[in-house]
N, C-alpha and C positions, 0 to 999 in steps of 0.2 A: 504495500499500500503506500503510496507515495506522500511523503511527509511534506505538511506546510505552516505558515504561520498566519495565514489568513484568518483574520477575525470572521466570525458571524454577526452579519449586518439584521439588525434588530428593527425589524418593522412589522412584527407582531402584533396582535392584537389581543392574543390570549396574554394577560401578565405573569400567569406563571410558565408558561414557554420564554416569557420577555428574558424572566427571573433568572431563566436555565442556562441561555442565552448568555446573558450580561455575565455569568459565574467561569463561562467556558471562556470569557477573552479575556476575565482576569485572570485563569490560567493561562493561556498563551501568554500575556502579560508579563507571567510569570516567570514562564518556559524561556523569550525569549532573554529576559534580564539574567536566566542563570547559565544561558548559553555566552552573553556577553562577558560576565564577571569569566565564565573558565576561559575563553580565550585569553580577556585579559591576564590573568595568572599563568596561565601556560606561555605567554608573554615574558611576563615579568621573570620566571622561573629561568626560560631560557637565556636571555639578559646576566640572570645573578649568574647563571653557571657557567659564561662565557667569561662575566668579569672575574670570577672566583679564580679560573682556570688561566686568567692574564697577571693576576696577584700573585697566583704562587709560582706560575712559570717564569715572571721575572727575576725574583731573589733566585731561585737556582739556576737559571742561566746564569748569572752576574758570579754565585758561590762556583758553580763549575769552571768560569771565565777563570776565578783567580787562583783555582787550584789548579790547573792546566802552567800558570805562569811559574806558580811557585816552584812546579817541576824542573823546568829550567833551569840547567845546571851552569848557564852563564849569568844569572843575576846575581847580584850582591846581598850579603846577608839580611842588611837596613832593608834590600828591596823585599826580600821575602816577608821579614816582620812587617811592614808595609801592607802586603796582599793580605796575609794573616789578617790582621787586624781590619780588616775591609771585610773578607772573607765571615768573621766571626761576625761581626755584626750585621750583615746581611742574614747569617742563618738567624740570628736572635728575632731579626723583622718575619723571618717566617716563620718561627714559634710562635710570636704573637698573633701572625693570621691566623694560622691553625689553631691557637686557644681561642681567636673571638671567635671564628666560625663555629667553633664546635660551643661554646658556651650560647651562640646565638641560637641557634639549633635547638639546642636543650630550652633556652628560655620559652620559644616559642611553642613548644611540643603544648601538647593537649594537658596531659596527666603534670606538667610541672606546675606547682600550684606555692603560693608565699604563709607565710605566719603573718598574717596581720594582727597587731598589738596597738595600745595609744604608747605614741612614741615623744620626748621629748628632742623637738625637732630642730629648737637650738641649738641644744648643746652638741647634736650628730654636726651641724654646719660646725660652729668652735672648733671639735674637734679634728673636722678635714682640712681645717685653713690651717692650723699647728701642723699637723701632718704633712702638709705641702709648702710649711716656711722653707725647707731649702730649695724649693724649684721656683719659688716668688724670690729669694733673695738673687738665683740665678741669676734672672732676668733682670735685677733693681727694683722689681714694681713693691709700691705699696699700696693692698686693696683699700679700696674705701668701703668698709664693714656697717651697715647699719642695720641692728636687731631691735628689736623690743628689749624691756628690763626683765620683763615678766616671762615665766616658762610659756614656750608656744608648744602646744599637743595635736597632735596626727593619728591618723588609724593608717598604720604602715608596716610594712618588714624593714627590718632593723638593716639586716646587711643587704637588701635592695638599697633602700633609702641612701644610707653610705655610698654604695658603687655608682647611684645618681648621681649625687652631688659633687662626687670624685671625678667620675667622669666630665663632666660639663666643667669643674674649676680647672682642671687639668687642661682641657681642650682650650679652655680663656688665656691662662698661660701659657699655652704652646702658640696661640697665635697672635698674642697681643704683641703692640709694641710698646706700648705709656701704662695706657689708663684700666685695672678692675675694678668693678664695683659689686660688690656679695650684700645685699638687700633681702632682708625678711622680714614681713610684713603680715597683718592680717587684715581679713576684710570682714562683711558681715558673716559670709556666707564660707569664707575660705580661707587657706593660710597659703601665701606666695612666696617663692623662692626665685627670686630673681638674679642670673648672674650675667653681666654685660661688660665688656670688652672691644676697643679700638679695633676696627674692622674696615679698615679702608680701601682693601682689596676687592672686598666682598661686593658680590652684585646680589638685585632680586629674586635672580634666575636661583645661585649657589644654595638660598635661604629656604626657596622652595622646595630645593629637592636634598636638602640636608638629612632628611629621616630616611630617603630611600637609602636601600642596601647598599654599602660597596660604592657610596658616591662620594668623591674626593671635592673639595673646591681647588685643590691642585691639581689643574689637570694634566700634568706632566706626569703624575703617579710618583712623586719623586723619594716617597719615603716617608713625608713627614706626618702621617698616619694611616691607619688602616679602613679608616670608612666604616667601620664598624660603629666606634664607641658612640656615637647617637644614635645610633638603631638599636642598643645594648639598652642604653636609656630612656626609651621610647619605650619598649618595650617591655621593661621592669616597669615603668610609671602606669601603663596600660594595665599589668597584672595586680597592680593596686589602687585602680579604680583612681588615678589622679592623672594628671593632661599636662603636657610636654610640650612646648610651644617655641617658635624662636619666629624673631620680627629684625627687621632690618632699619634703623631711623638713624640720621643725620650720623650717619659713619660710624653708628656700634651698632653692635651684635646684641641682642638681646634676650636670652635661655629664660624661659618659665617655666617654673615645675609648680602646680598648684592641687592641692587636697581641699579634700571637703574638711570644714573646723568641725571640731569636736573639743568637749567639755577639757578645761585646762585641769585636770586633776594629778 
């Protein structure tokens, strides 16, 4: 039997038949939508596999190249040490890529669950900032930190929350030239953590694609990041019923985490 997505013309005088025809048309709409989403998912999967293959092949090719250079008997010991260091750096990047691929696949699996409990988000933010002190100091950045004096509670998973904040602050440090602001505030219904940094080279298109898997603002794929950190952060926020958004305004990138406000107990 030939399949078709053509809808039924509702021109009957009998209301019961018209109701049945209307339901059939609704089912056809759902079928069309399902097929569209399936094709989109297939395209995304193919693109993800292609990008993953590229990201893994690039450091592997580089590592093999430097190993071949080290096997040359005519190079000096100093050159051999230099090539070994580069090969080690590429190996570490490859390890990071594999770890991130695995982590994202685990987080997005259906049976992956988090333990949601009442947390003091203020203390978690403070702890993260202290843990990243060396990175701030290395870039000679003094962050502008604004937080309420009182305890601020959210309902979330502690480990996942720490990972999200660490990812976002580390990302800000890595790409900032001068300024970083970390602002924790409460509205009537939400607790919002906004991490901002100067981002003169970013475009609106970059921000729109930030949470796409494997997308990197650095189109040369020079090794500054894996392209998965923000996807991991967003997946964790989704699992905690929170929201992660990005906005580019006046040369600054604002990454905002939002959780539902809970009683401060």
